[in-house]
C-alpha positions in Angstrom: -8.1 -17.1 10.7 -6.4 -13.7 10.8 -3.2 -15.1 9.3 -5.1 -16.7 6.5 -4.7 -13.5 4.3 -1.2 -12.6 5.4 0.3 -13.3 2.0 -2.3 -11.1 0.3 -1.5 -8.3 2.6 2.2 -8.6 1.8 1.3 -8.5 -1.9 -0.8 -5.4 -1.4 2.2 -3.7 0.1 4.5 -4.7 -2.8 1.9 -3.3 -5.2 1.7 0.0 -3.3 5.5 0.2 -3.6 5.4 -0.6 -7.3 2.8 2.0 -8.2 4.4 4.6 -5.9 7.7 4.2 -7.7 5.9 4.1 -11.1 4.6 7.6 -10.3 8.0 8.7 -9.2 6.9 9.2 -5.5 9.1 8.6 -2.6 7.6 7.1 0.6 7.8 10.6 2.1 6.0 12.3 -0.7 3.2 9.7 -0.6 3.0 10.0 3.2 2.7 13.7 2.9 0.0 13.4 0.3 -2.0 11.1 2.6 -1.2 12.9 5.8 0.4 9.9 7.5 3.9 9.2 8.8 6.5 8.0 6.3 7.2 5.1 8.6 3.6 4.0 8.1 4.1 3.8 4.3 7.3 1.8 5.0 5.4 -0.6 7.2 2.7 -1.2 4.5 5.3 -1.7 1.8 7.8 -3.9 3.8 7.7 -7.4 2.2 8.4 -9.2 5.5 5.7 -7.3 7.4 2.2 -8.4 8.1 0.5 -5.0 8.2 -3.2 -5.0 7.5 -4.6 -1.8 6.2 -8.1 -0.5 6.1 -10.1 -0.3 3.0 -10.3 3.5 3.5 -6.5 3.7 3.6 -6.2 1.5 0.5 -8.7 3.7 -1.4 -6.8 6.9 -0.3 -3.6 5.4 -1.6 -5.2 4.4 -4.9 -6.5 7.9 -5.3 -3.2 9.5 -4.4 -1.4 7.3 -6.9 -4.1 7.6 -9.5 -4.5 3.9 -9.7 -7.8 2.0 -9.8 -8.2 0.4 -6.3 -8.9 -3.0 -7.7 -5.3 -3.2 -9.0 -4.1 -3.7 -5.4 -6.6 -6.6 -4.9 -5.8 -8.7 -7.9 -3.9 -11.8 -6.7 -3.2 -13.7 -9.9 
């Protein structure tokens, strides 16, 4: 059951990378803004990784990037 949403998690990571780059942020700058390690942002964004993130983390990323959180959860 856990792997059922693996593809969606990967898509969330790709969207984080997209919106981060759209804002002109590096992984390091976003990590600093969130108070997390740069490697953590890299793990979230890596397309081949299955790295679930909490809703709290997703909301913090959305706020840091000034993007509505629902944008990360649209899987069309």
